C-alpha positions in Angstrom: 61.9 116.5 99.2 63.3 113.8 101.1 66.8 114.0 103.0 69.3 111.7 102.6 72.8 111.6 104.0 75.2 109.4 102.2 78.7 108.1 103.6 81.2 106.1 101.4 84.5 104.6 101.4 86.7 102.8 99.1 89.4 100.1 99.9 92.2 97.9 97.7 94.3 95.3 98.5 97.0 96.8 96.0 96.5 99.2 93.5 95.1 97.5 91.3 93.7 94.3 93.3 91.1 92.9 95.1 88.6 96.1 96.3 85.7 96.7 98.0 83.3 99.6 98.7 81.0 100.3 101.7 78.4 102.6 102.0 76.1 104.1 104.7 73.0 105.7 103.9 70.5 107.6 106.8 66.9 108.7 106.5 65.3 110.1 109.1 67.5 108.3 111.7 67.2 105.2 109.7 70.1 104.1 108.7 71.5 101.4 105.9 74.4 99.6 105.0 75.5 98.4 101.9 78.8 97.1 100.4 80.2 95.3 97.2 83.7 94.4 95.5 85.9 93.2 92.7 88.5 90.4 92.3 90.5 93.0 90.1 90.0 96.7 90.4 91.4 100.4 91.5 90.6 102.1 94.9 89.2 105.0 92.8 86.7 102.5 90.5 85.9 101.1 94.6 85.2 105.1 95.8 83.3 105.5 92.7 81.4 102.4 92.9 80.4 103.4 96.4 78.5 106.6 95.7 77.1 105.1 92.6 75.6 102.0 94.3 74.4 104.4 97.4 72.8 106.9 95.1 70.8 104.2 93.0 69.6 102.4 96.2 67.3 106.2 96.4 63.5 104.9 95.2 62.7 108.8 94.6 63.9 111.9 94.1 66.0 113.3 97.4 68.1 116.0 98.6 71.5 114.2 99.1 74.6 115.1 101.0 77.4 112.4 99.7 80.6 112.1 102.3 83.5 110.8 101.6 87.3 110.3 102.0 88.0 110.1 98.5 89.4 113.5 97.3 89.0 112.4 93.8 85.6 111.7 93.9 84.7 114.8 96.2 87.3 117.2 94.2 85.4 116.4 91.0 82.6 118.2 92.2 83.7 120.7 94.5 86.4 121.8 92.4 84.4 121.5 89.0 86.7 119.3 87.3 84.0 117.1 85.5 82.0 119.9 84.1 85.5 120.5 82.4 86.3 117.1 81.5 83.1 116.8 80.0 83.5 120.2 78.4 86.8 118.7 76.7 85.5 115.8 75.7 87.0 113.2 78.8 90.0 114.7 78.6 92.4 116.0 81.5 93.9 119.4 81.3 96.9 117.9 79.7 94.9 117.1 77.3 95.4 112.6 78.5 92.3 110.5 78.9 89.8 110.8 82.3 90.1 107.1 84.0 87.5 105.8 85.1 84.8 107.7 82.7 82.2 104.5 82.7 81.4 105.2 86.1 81.9 108.8 85.8 79.4 109.1 84.1 77.4 105.9 86.1 77.9 108.7 88.5 76.2 111.6 86.1 73.4 110.0 85.1 72.7 108.3 88.9 72.9 112.3 90.4 70.6 113.6 87.4 67.3 113.8 89.7 68.4 114.6 93.1 69.7 117.6 94.2 72.9 116.8 95.9 76.2 117.8 97.7 79.5 116.4 98.2 81.4 117.0 101.7 85.3 115.8 102.0 86.5 114.0 105.3 90.2 113.1 106.1 90.0 109.2 106.4 91.1 107.0 108.9 90.5 110.1 111.4 87.8 109.1 113.5 84.7 110.1 111.4 82.0 107.3 112.6 80.4 107.0 109.5 83.4 107.2 107.3 85.5 104.7 110.0 81.4 102.0 109.4 82.5 102.5 105.5 85.8 101.8 105.8 85.5 98.6 107.8 82.3 97.2 105.0 84.6 98.2 102.1 88.3 96.5 103.6 85.8 93.2 104.6 84.9 92.9 101.1 87.9 93.3 99.7 88.9 90.2 102.1 86.8 88.5 100.4 87.8 88.9 96.9 91.5 88.2 98.1 91.2 84.6 98.4 
């Protein structure tokens, strides 16, 4: 099974507002960057979209490490929120609906064939790959601001 590193970031100008996402995939020393965006979105949607699109770019089951500065995305897995949401019918502990359920479901489906782990890093703290993804996301967000 191939080992792939995935780094992601999302950005939003206003929340909601124009947004962008960026991803960097690394396999065996080879890097590929990707980015995209939407005219009207939220930062959390862009963070989730970055992870989903990066995983969907994989052509076969892989062992992946997903590194993100999004506590929202990482804690869902690292602290098990997502499994509780599913058990509770996509409701949070306060019984309110989980936001972005459509994207969480897409993410779970994308992850299905892979072995994966999530790693949280502090944003805007000089992490080289996170900085690259941030630049990609901000640039895409700017394209939708016009």
